[in-house]
NUNUDREN-88891 format. One record per residue (C-alpha): residue number from 1; residue in one letter; z, y, x. Coordinates in steps of 0.02 Angstrom, whole numbers. Layout:
+-----+--------+--------+--------+--------+
: num : residu :     c3 :     c2 :     c1 :
+-----+--------+--------+--------+--------+
: NUM :      A :      Z :      Y :      X :
...
+-----+--------+--------+--------+--------+
***
This chain:
+-----+--------+--------+--------+--------+
: num : residu :     c3 :     c2 :     c1 :
+-----+--------+--------+--------+--------+
:   1 :      M :   1597 :  -1308 :   1917 :
:   2 :      M :   1572 :  -1411 :   1759 :
:   3 :      V :   1406 :  -1401 :   1666 :
:   4 :      L :   1392 :  -1436 :   1479 :
:   5 :      K :   1223 :  -1453 :   1394 :
:   6 :      F :   1197 :  -1398 :   1212 :
:   7 :      F :   1021 :  -1429 :   1148 :
:   8 :      H :    922 :  -1314 :   1260 :
:   9 :      F :   1065 :  -1209 :   1332 :
:  10 :      V :   1172 :  -1245 :   1482 :
:  11 :      C :   1350 :  -1178 :   1486 :
:  12 :      R :   1440 :  -1173 :   1653 :
:  13 :      Y :   1629 :  -1184 :   1658 :
:  14 :      S :   1737 :  -1159 :   1809 :
:  15 :      Q :   1835 :  -1319 :   1851 :
:  16 :      A :   1980 :  -1221 :   1922 :
:  17 :      S :   2022 :  -1119 :   1768 :
:  18 :      N :   1923 :  -1212 :   1632 :
:  19 :      L :   1871 :  -1041 :   1567 :
:  20 :      P :   1691 :   -994 :   1539 :
:  21 :      Q :   1609 :   -878 :   1661 :
:  22 :      R :   1588 :   -707 :   1585 :
:  23 :      G :   1422 :   -617 :   1582 :
:  24 :      I :   1382 :   -433 :   1559 :
:  25 :      Q :   1414 :   -438 :   1370 :
:  26 :      G :   1578 :   -532 :   1389 :
:  27 :      G :   1507 :   -696 :   1326 :
:  28 :      T :   1476 :   -865 :   1405 :
:  29 :      V :   1335 :   -870 :   1531 :
:  30 :      M :   1196 :   -971 :   1455 :
:  31 :      Q :   1036 :  -1013 :   1542 :
:  32 :      A :    884 :  -1093 :   1465 :
:  33 :      R :    858 :  -1268 :   1532 :
:  34 :      A :    687 :  -1304 :   1604 :
:  35 :      K :    584 :  -1398 :   1475 :
:  36 :      K :    457 :  -1523 :   1534 :
:  37 :      S :    337 :  -1608 :   1420 :
:  38 :      E :    207 :  -1740 :   1454 :
:  39 :      G :     73 :  -1613 :   1494 :
:  40 :      G :    188 :  -1511 :   1607 :
:  41 :      T :    172 :  -1355 :   1499 :
:  42 :      G :    360 :  -1343 :   1474 :
:  43 :      A :    354 :  -1338 :   1282 :
:  44 :      G :    372 :  -1502 :   1191 :
:  45 :      L :    315 :  -1525 :   1012 :
:  46 :      F :    483 :  -1581 :    942 :
:  47 :      E :    601 :  -1475 :   1047 :
:  48 :      P :    709 :  -1346 :    956 :
:  49 :      D :    668 :  -1161 :    965 :
:  50 :      I :    779 :  -1046 :   1066 :
:  51 :      L :    886 :   -945 :    947 :
:  52 :      L :   1012 :   -814 :    998 :
:  53 :      P :   1181 :   -816 :    912 :
:  54 :      N :   1154 :   -644 :    834 :
:  55 :      Q :    987 :   -705 :    762 :
:  56 :      Y :   1073 :   -859 :    691 :
:  57 :      F :   1212 :   -761 :    606 :
:  58 :      A :   1092 :   -624 :    546 :
:  59 :      A :   1014 :   -754 :    431 :
:  60 :      F :   1181 :   -776 :    343 :
:  61 :      R :   1209 :   -589 :    326 :
:  62 :      R :   1034 :   -572 :    254 :
:  63 :      G :   1075 :   -705 :    125 :
:  64 :      R :   1201 :   -592 :     40 :
:  65 :      A :   1074 :   -453 :     21 :
:  66 :      V :    945 :   -574 :    -45 :
:  67 :      E :   1072 :   -640 :   -170 :
:  68 :      G :   1104 :   -461 :   -231 :
:  69 :      E :    917 :   -431 :   -249 :
:  70 :      R :    899 :   -594 :   -346 :
:  71 :      R :   1041 :   -542 :   -462 :
:  72 :      L :    956 :   -374 :   -492 :
:  73 :      M :    792 :   -461 :   -533 :
:  74 :      L :    883 :   -578 :   -651 :
:  75 :      A :    963 :   -427 :   -737 :
:  76 :      V :    791 :   -346 :   -759 :
:  77 :      L :    722 :   -507 :   -833 :
:  78 :      E :    874 :   -528 :   -946 :
:  79 :      D :    857 :   -349 :  -1011 :
:  80 :      A :    673 :   -375 :  -1049 :
:  81 :      V :    706 :   -539 :  -1141 :
:  82 :      D :    847 :   -456 :  -1237 :
:  83 :      S :    735 :   -309 :  -1289 :
:  84 :      F :    597 :   -430 :  -1338 :
:  85 :      R :    715 :   -540 :  -1440 :
:  86 :      K :    809 :   -398 :  -1527 :
:  87 :      H :    656 :   -297 :  -1576 :
:  88 :      A :    529 :   -435 :  -1611 :
:  89 :      A :    526 :   -394 :  -1796 :
:  90 :      A :    578 :   -213 :  -1789 :
:  91 :      C :    523 :    -82 :  -1915 :
:  92 :      D :    592 :     70 :  -1822 :
:  93 :      P :    460 :    153 :  -1710 :
:  94 :      R :    578 :    163 :  -1559 :
:  95 :      E :    624 :    -20 :  -1574 :
:  96 :      Q :    441 :    -66 :  -1595 :
:  97 :      A :    400 :     34 :  -1438 :
:  98 :      S :    537 :    -59 :  -1343 :
:  99 :      F :    467 :   -226 :  -1404 :
: 100 :      L :    288 :   -179 :  -1359 :
: 101 :      E :    341 :   -122 :  -1185 :
: 102 :      A :    430 :   -287 :  -1154 :
: 103 :      K :    283 :   -386 :  -1225 :
: 104 :      E :    161 :   -293 :  -1114 :
: 105 :      W :    272 :   -325 :   -961 :
: 106 :      F :    282 :   -511 :  -1000 :
: 107 :      S :     94 :   -528 :  -1028 :
: 108 :      S :     47 :   -433 :   -869 :
: 109 :      D :    -23 :   -531 :   -721 :
: 110 :      D :     -6 :   -382 :   -605 :
: 111 :      R :     87 :   -422 :   -444 :
: 112 :      S :     74 :   -253 :   -358 :
: 113 :      W :    247 :   -197 :   -414 :
: 114 :      L :    404 :   -277 :   -339 :
: 115 :      F :    484 :   -298 :   -511 :
: 116 :      A :    328 :   -364 :   -598 :
: 117 :      F :    360 :   -511 :   -712 :
: 118 :      E :    260 :   -633 :   -605 :
: 119 :      N :    352 :   -580 :   -446 :
: 120 :      I :    523 :   -596 :   -527 :
: 121 :      C :    479 :   -770 :   -591 :
: 122 :      D :    423 :   -820 :   -417 :
: 123 :      V :    582 :   -757 :   -335 :
: 124 :      L :    693 :   -839 :   -467 :
: 125 :      E :    588 :   -998 :   -459 :
: 126 :      M :    545 :   -995 :   -644 :
: 127 :      N :    383 :  -1046 :   -727 :
: 128 :      A :    311 :   -883 :   -797 :
: 129 :      D :    192 :   -970 :   -919 :
: 130 :      Y :    332 :  -1077 :   -990 :
: 131 :      L :    440 :   -923 :  -1016 :
: 132 :      R :    294 :   -833 :  -1099 :
: 133 :      S :    265 :   -977 :  -1218 :
: 134 :      G :    450 :   -981 :  -1265 :
: 135 :      L :    449 :   -794 :  -1299 :
: 136 :      D :    292 :   -811 :  -1405 :
: 137 :      R :    374 :   -949 :  -1506 :
: 138 :      L :    528 :   -839 :  -1527 :
: 139 :      R :    419 :   -696 :  -1589 :
: 140 :      R :    332 :   -808 :  -1716 :
: 141 :      V :    498 :   -875 :  -1782 :
: 142 :      A :    563 :   -696 :  -1800 :
: 143 :      A :    405 :   -645 :  -1894 :
: 144 :      V :    423 :   -793 :  -2014 :
: 145 :      R :    607 :   -751 :  -2041 :
: 146 :      V :    566 :   -569 :  -2082 :
: 147 :      A :    427 :   -624 :  -2200 :
: 148 :      E :    548 :   -741 :  -2290 :
: 149 :      Q :    679 :   -604 :  -2304 :
: 150 :      T :    549 :   -483 :  -2371 :
: 151 :      A :    491 :   -611 :  -2499 :
: 152 :      I :    670 :   -642 :  -2555 :
: 153 :      R :    700 :   -454 :  -2571 :
: 154 :      Y :    538 :   -435 :  -2669 :
: 155 :      D :    586 :   -579 :  -2786 :
: 156 :      D :    759 :   -503 :  -2813 :
: 157 :      A :    684 :   -333 :  -2847 :
: 158 :      L :    559 :   -409 :  -2966 :
: 159 :      Q :    695 :   -504 :  -3060 :
: 160 :      N :    804 :   -348 :  -3072 :
: 161 :      A :    656 :   -246 :  -3137 :
: 162 :      T :    614 :   -371 :  -3274 :
: 163 :      A :    793 :   -398 :  -3330 :
+-----+--------+--------+--------+--------+
***
């Protein structure tokens, strides 16, 4: 019988057939190798943890779900930024309500809700304060632009009235 050692597992192969011995589940028989450390406790500081194959591959399957959740959080953030940007200088009450809702969501420090702004920024590895400052700058630029347009309209109306 030939014995191969992989990290902390021992695989036994039959020399006659060079096929692995089959266990109850139909897989290779693996036995944990006895670990001996300096103190005799059997667990060394720098030895790898024992990990079953299904635990190892479950991490990869979980990655797809996490990626989907991250994409959903990014979509929520993108929708809020879009509402904030579109309705920053709105005159319509519905558009103003949409802007105020997005503004309130961005300014909230509440972390009790899964899709709270702070939680989404943490998951997406974004700096929430930096994003807030950029949105505030965007709001101020939109307000100045609306004020300029209003002044131009007022000047045009004034010129038309006096002509």
